[in-house]
Structure formats: structure tokens, C-alpha cells
N, C-alpha and C positions, 0 to 999 in steps of 0.2 A: 761343302765338304773341304776339309783342309788337307793339303798334301803333307804327309808325315815324313818328308825327306829331310835329312840332316843338312845343316848349313855348311859344316866343314866335313870334308872327307879326304881320304888318302888317294882313292882312285874312283873313277865312275862306276866300277863294279859294285861298290858299296851303295850307290844310288839305286841300281837295278835290283840289288838284293832287298833294299827297303820296299821297292815297288811291288815285289812278288813274294815277300816273306809271309810266313804263316802256313797253316795246315792246308788251306783251301784254294788259294789263288793258283798255284801251279796245276792243281786238279781241274779247276774251272777252265783254265787255258787249254789244258790237255784234252778235255771233253769237246771244246769248241773246235778242235782240229777236224771234227767230223762234219762241220758246216754249221750254218746259221740255225738257231734253235730258240725256243720259247723258254721263259722262266720256269714254267711248270715242268717241261721236259728236263731241264738242267737239274731241277730239284729232285726229280724222280731218278735220274741217272747217277747222281752223286750221293752215295750212301752216307747218311749221318748228318748231312748239312741242313740247317734250318733255313727257312725262307728269308728271315731277317738277316742272317749271316751271309746268304747267297747274295742278297741285294746290296749289302754293305760292300762286299768284295767286288761285285760287278761295277758298282759306282766308282770305286777306286781304280779299277782296271780301265774303265772308260776315261776317267780323268787322266790317267797316264798314257792314254791313246793306244792301249794294247787291244781293247774291245770296242766295238761299235754297237750302238743301240738304234734299231730302226723301228719306228712305229707305223702301223698301217691303219688307214682310215676305216671307219665303220664300227659296227657293234657286233659282238663284243670287241673291245680294244685288243688288237693283236700286236705284240712287241716281239722282235727277234734280236738276239745277241749274236755277234760273229767276231771273229778275229779281224783286226784291221790289216789292210795292205800295209806293208812296211813293218812298223814296230811289232804288231801281233804275230805275223808269220816269221819274222826274224827271231822272235822269242821262242816260237814253236820249234824252230831249228835247234835251239839250245836245249829245249825240253826233250826233244827226240834223242839227243846225245845222253842226257841224264837218264832217260828210260832205258837206253841201251846199256849204260853202265850198271844200272840196277838189275837188269836181266842177267848180264854176265856175272855180276856178284852172286846172285842166287844160284846160278848154274855152278859156279866155283864152289859154293857151300853145299852142293848136292841137294838143293832145294827146288829142283825144276818142277816138282809136283805142285808147289805153290803157284807157279805160273799157270799150269793147267787149270788148277782150282779157280783161279781169278779170271780165266779166259783171256790171258795176255797173249796177244799175237805180235811177235816181233815186227816192228815197222819196216 
């Protein structure tokens, strides 16, 4: 897997943006705040993501050290994904702020019903 990080950058924020950009990575990280989980459960919980896309993004997030992958002995093979201590949980703190901003924006737009529809519980 090759890291898609730019060689030249204005500030480190650009690097982190490259690490988590795209439709799915923040959603995967957000889902992992609930604790270690299997690939099948992640796929089930994230509407619209394909297994191929999920694996691709998980592998990148593992490479960037935001996500850890743990394999358990035995049959059938059981693998769990979780946020890493340090980078994973630090990034989660940033995502919580972004979630809060999104909630406040929707409230200000009078769209609180969307939050209820989606079952969003403020953190």
C-alpha cells in the first residue's frame, strides 16, 4: 500500500487532511468510537459502503496508525478493528468537534428533525 501523502505542504494539517479525506474514512473512524468490531459489523453499520472500499480505507487508516487490526486464532478467522491509543483517539476528539459543529449547523437551519430521523445523539 502506498501512502498518498504530498511531499510538499504548507502545514501539517494538509497531511492529516490527506490521511482522512474522502467520503468514508471519517465515518469509519466515527463508527469505531463504539469499540472494537468486525469487518462484517462495520459493513452492516455503514450505509452504502462496499466491502472492497471498506477494506481499502481500513488498510490506509491502519497504515497511518489511526486504526489497529487484531486477528484471533481459530476457525473461522476472527479479526477486529479498533481505534489506536494515541493517534486514533486524538483524531476522534477532532471528529467529535466536527460532529458538534454539524449538529449546531442543522439546529440553526431549523433541521433538528433530520437529527432525530438519523438517530443522532449529541456526544
